[in-house]
C-alpha positions in Angstrom: -19.0 -12.1 14.4 -16.5 -12.1 16.7 -13.0 -11.4 15.0 -9.4 -11.1 16.1 -6.9 -8.6 14.8 -2.8 -9.4 15.9 -0.6 -6.7 15.5 -3.6 -4.0 16.5 -1.1 -1.4 17.8 0.1 -0.8 14.5 -0.9 1.7 12.0 -2.8 -0.9 9.9 -4.0 -3.2 12.6 -5.5 0.2 14.7 -7.3 1.4 11.3 -8.7 -2.2 10.8 -9.8 -2.5 14.3 -11.9 0.8 14.1 -13.2 -0.8 11.3 -14.3 -4.1 11.6 -16.1 -2.5 15.5 -17.9 0.1 13.0 -19.2 -2.9 10.8 -20.6 -4.3 14.5 -18.0 -6.7 14.9 -16.8 -8.0 18.6 -13.2 -7.1 18.5 -10.4 -8.7 19.8 -7.0 -6.9 19.6 -3.7 -8.1 20.4 -0.1 -6.9 20.5 3.1 -6.8 22.4 1.9 -3.4 23.6 -1.0 -1.2 23.2 0.4 2.0 24.0 -0.9 4.1 20.3 -4.2 2.3 21.1 -4.7 4.3 24.8 -7.3 7.0 22.7 -9.6 3.8 21.4 -10.6 2.0 24.3 -12.7 1.5 26.5 -15.6 0.7 24.4 -18.3 -1.4 23.9 -17.5 -4.6 21.4 -13.7 -3.8 22.2 -11.2 -6.0 24.0 -7.7 -5.1 23.9 -5.2 -7.6 25.2 -1.3 -8.2 25.5 0.7 -11.2 24.2 3.1 -12.2 21.8 1.7 -14.3 18.6 4.7 -16.6 19.2 3.4 -17.5 22.6 0.4 -20.2 21.7 -0.1 -21.0 25.7 -1.2 -16.9 25.7 -3.2 -16.7 21.9 -5.3 -19.4 23.1 -7.9 -17.7 24.9 -7.5 -14.7 22.6 -8.4 -17.2 19.8 -11.3 -19.3 21.6 -14.5 -18.8 20.0 -13.2 -16.2 17.4 -14.9 -16.4 13.6 -11.8 -15.0 11.9 -8.6 -13.9 12.4 -7.0 -11.0 10.6 -3.3 -11.7 11.2 -1.5 -8.9 10.3 1.9 -8.7 13.2 4.6 -9.1 12.0 8.6 -8.4 12.5 9.0 -5.7 9.5 10.8 -2.2 10.1 13.4 -2.7 12.6 16.5 -3.4 10.8 18.1 -3.9 14.2 16.7 -7.4 14.6 18.8 -10.8 13.4 17.6 -12.6 10.5 16.5 -15.1 13.3 14.1 -13.2 14.4 12.6 -12.6 11.1 11.8 -16.3 10.7 11.1 -17.3 13.9 8.0 -14.2 13.8 7.0 -14.1 10.3 7.3 -18.0 9.5 7.1 -19.7 12.5 4.9 -17.9 14.9 2.6 -17.0 11.5 2.1 -21.2 11.2 2.0 -22.0 14.9 -1.1 -19.2 15.3 -2.5 -20.8 12.3 -2.3 -24.1 13.6 -3.5 -22.5 17.0 -6.7 -21.1 15.0 -7.8 -24.2 13.8 -7.5 -26.2 16.9 -10.0 -23.3 18.3 -12.2 -23.6 15.9 -11.9 -20.3 13.6 -13.9 -20.6 10.6 -11.6 -18.1 8.6 -7.7 -16.8 8.7 -6.9 -13.6 6.7 -3.2 -13.7 6.5 -1.3 -10.4 5.7 1.5 -10.8 3.9 3.2 -8.1 1.3 3.9 -7.4 -2.4 7.7 -7.7 -0.7 7.9 -11.2 -1.8 8.0 -10.3 -5.3 11.5 -8.9 -5.2 12.5 -6.6 -7.9 9.9 -6.9 -10.5 11.3 -7.4 -13.9 8.3 -7.1 -16.1 5.4 -4.6 -14.6 3.0 -5.2 -13.8 3.0 -8.6 -11.7 -0.3 -10.3 -10.8 -0.2 -13.6 -8.6 1.4 -15.9 -10.8 4.8 -13.7 -10.8 7.2 -15.8 -9.7 8.6 -14.1 -6.6 12.7 -13.6 -6.0 12.8 -11.6 -2.6 16.2 -10.7 -1.8 16.2 -9.0 1.6 15.1 -10.8 4.6 12.0 -9.2 5.8 10.8 -10.4 2.1 12.2 -13.6 2.4 10.6 -14.5 5.6 6.6 -13.4 4.6 7.2 -15.2 1.7 8.5 -18.2 3.7 5.2 -17.2 6.1 2.7 -17.6 3.0 4.2 -20.8 2.4 3.8 -22.5 6.1 0.5 -20.8 6.5 -0.3 -22.3 3.3 1.0 -25.7 4.7 -0.1 -25.5 8.1 -4.0 -24.7 5.9 -3.5 -27.9 4.3 -2.6 -30.1 7.0 -5.3 -29.4 9.3 -8.6 -27.8 6.9 -8.1 -24.3 8.1 -10.0 -21.9 5.6 -7.1 -19.8 5.1 -6.7 -16.3 2.6 -3.3 -14.5 1.8 -3.5 -10.9 0.8 -0.4 -9.3 -0.7 -1.3 -5.2 -0.1 0.7 -2.8 -1.8 1.9 0.0 -0.1 -0.9 1.0 2.6 -0.6 4.7 3.3 -2.8 6.8 5.5 -3.3 8.6 8.8 -0.8 7.4 11.6 1.3 5.5 8.7 4.8 6.5 9.9 5.9 6.5 6.4 3.6 8.9 5.2 3.9 11.1 7.7 7.7 11.4 7.5 7.5 12.0 3.9 5.2 14.9 4.6 7.8 16.1 7.0 10.2 16.1 4.4 8.8 17.6 2.0 6.8 20.9 3.8 10.8 21.5 4.7 12.0 21.1 1.6 14.3 18.2 2.6 13.0 15.7 0.0 14.8 14.9 -2.8 15.0 11.5 -5.4 17.2 9.0 -5.7 17.4 8.4 -9.8 15.1 10.4 -12.1 11.8 9.9 -9.9 10.6 7.4 -12.9 10.4 4.4 -11.3 6.7 3.0 -10.1 4.9 2.9 -7.1 1.4 1.1 -6.2 -0.3 2.3 -3.6 -3.3 1.7 -1.9 -5.4 4.0 0.8 -6.0 2.6 4.3 -9.9 2.6 3.7 -9.9 0.4 0.8 -7.3 -2.1 2.7 -9.3 -2.5 5.3 -12.6 -3.3 3.2 -10.1 -5.8 0.9 -9.4 -7.2 4.5 -13.4 -8.0 4.8 -14.1 -9.7 1.8 -11.2 -11.5 2.1 -13.0 -12.9 5.8 -16.5 -12.8 4.2 -16.2 -14.2 0.4 -16.1 -18.0 -0.1 -14.1 -17.3 -2.6 -11.4 -16.0 -1.2 -10.3 -19.6 0.3 -7.6 -21.0 -0.5 -6.7 -18.1 -2.5 -4.1 -15.0 -2.5 -4.6 -11.9 -3.5 -2.7 -8.7 -5.0 -4.6 -5.5 -3.4 -3.8 -1.8 -4.7 -5.6 0.9 -6.1 -6.3 1.6 -9.8 -3.1 1.6 -11.0 0.6 2.4 -10.1 2.3 6.1 -10.1 5.8 7.0 -10.7 7.3 8.5 -7.6 8.1 11.7 -9.3 3.6 12.0 -9.5 3.2 10.3 -5.9 5.4 12.6 -4.4 3.5 15.6 -6.3 0.1 14.3 -4.9 1.7 14.7 -1.1 3.2 17.8 -2.5 -0.3 19.3 -3.5 -2.2 18.0 -0.5 0.2 19.9 1.8 0.2 23.1 -0.1 3.8 23.1 -0.9 6.2 23.3 -3.3 7.2 20.2 -5.6 10.1 18.7 -4.7 12.6 18.9 -7.8 16.5 17.5 -6.1 17.8 14.4 -8.0 20.8 12.4 -6.4 22.5 10.1 -8.4 22.4 6.6 -7.1 26.1 5.8 -7.6 26.5 8.1 -4.9 23.6 7.7 -2.4 23.6 3.6 -2.7 27.2 3.5 -0.5 26.4 6.3 1.5 23.4 4.7 2.8 25.1 1.7 3.3 27.8 4.2 5.7 25.3 5.5 7.5 23.3 1.5 8.1 26.6 0.2 9.4 28.0 2.8 11.6 24.1 2.8 13.5 23.8 -0.5 13.6 27.7 -0.7 15.3 26.3 1.7 17.6 23.3 -0.5 18.6 21.2 2.1 17.5 18.2 2.4 14.7 19.8 4.1 11.5 17.5 7.0 9.8 18.2 5.2 6.4 18.9 2.2 5.0 20.0 0.3 2.1 16.3 -1.3 2.5 15.0 2.5 2.1 16.4 3.2 -1.5 13.7 0.4 -2.4 11.2 2.8 -1.9 13.1 5.3 -4.5 14.5 2.9 -7.3 12.1 -0.5 -7.3 9.0 -1.0 -9.8 6.0 -2.2 -7.7 3.4 -2.0 -10.0 0.5 -4.8 -9.7 -2.6 -6.4 -11.9 -5.5 -6.3 -9.1 -7.9 -8.2 -11.6 -8.2 -11.1 -9.8 -9.3 -9.3 -6.7 -11.6 -7.6 -8.8 -13.1 -10.8 -10.5 -13.5 -12.8 -7.5 -13.8 -10.4 -4.8 -15.6 -8.0 -6.6 -13.0 -5.8 -4.8 -12.8 -2.2 -6.7 -11.0 0.6 -5.1 -12.7 3.7 -4.0 -10.2 6.2 -3.3 -7.5 7.5 -5.9 -4.2 8.9 -4.9 -4.8 12.4 -5.0 -8.2 12.2 -2.5 -6.3 9.3 -0.2 -3.3 11.8 0.3 -6.0 14.6 0.2 -7.9 12.8 3.2 -4.5 11.8 5.1 -3.1 15.5 5.2 -6.3 16.3 6.6 -6.0 13.9 9.4 -2.0 14.6 9.8 -2.0 18.5 9.6 -1.7 19.9 12.8 -4.0 22.6 13.9 -1.3 25.6 13.6 0.2 24.5 10.4 0.5 27.1 8.1 -0.8 26.4 4.2 2.8 25.8 3.4 5.2 27.3 0.9 2.7 27.8 -2.5 
């Protein structure tokens, strides 16, 4: 089987690429740059290519002869991007790639969306039937991307499966690394009481879900929410990370009324200077929004069952991230 992984240079793309290689697949990894994969290749079965997913002429030879496309590439964390760029990449780029995949004879197109399409979840846990009310440009463009690839699949007969993963963490995840650093330094603080719900997913379980979406006939034409066994409070999440890293549990809490305007001012100031802000109003969603989901559909139709709970996932993540010289932390 020949598979294509777009966004191969990112955290998820790198892990999925290596997982598919381990399953005996021939893998073509594609991204705008490949610097984070310098230690991966060359190796048998791996073909790394530099291309823009919006450039269909460049992508045609990448997709030629492929059986499965895992479409992970997207405009995501860059708050300096304008709204037009988000829609050009996350909606138009995805739809164009789906149509190209059909013309190239691809048998399955797995589109990686996001649980961000739900926006604020008013009655958790959400599932695939919950109305989507996105309010940020990334979330809106990802929902528009789902709609666009669905329309492309309907028009062309492409076998499409859509995944909405919860927050995926693991070795190499920039957000996970940043949180571990702040915990180790004692600089982490909660915004609010730390009782908002976070649904997580260890990256190896993400890989397994991707493979089931690519190979199970029950996945075609469907949308699946993918997460681990259940949501935890933000406080429980951070305490699990602190336990894995061997450092003190965070206790400092700042009120929302103070942090919201502060983050907004910092964001505007950095954007005016043409620099990426260290915090943003989007950052606050991690602290304040409830993200809790039911994965019953994936369990029932795909036989998907998460292997890793939060404690084990964070233990494995810290073991991979921890530098050799790191001490045990401030127990």
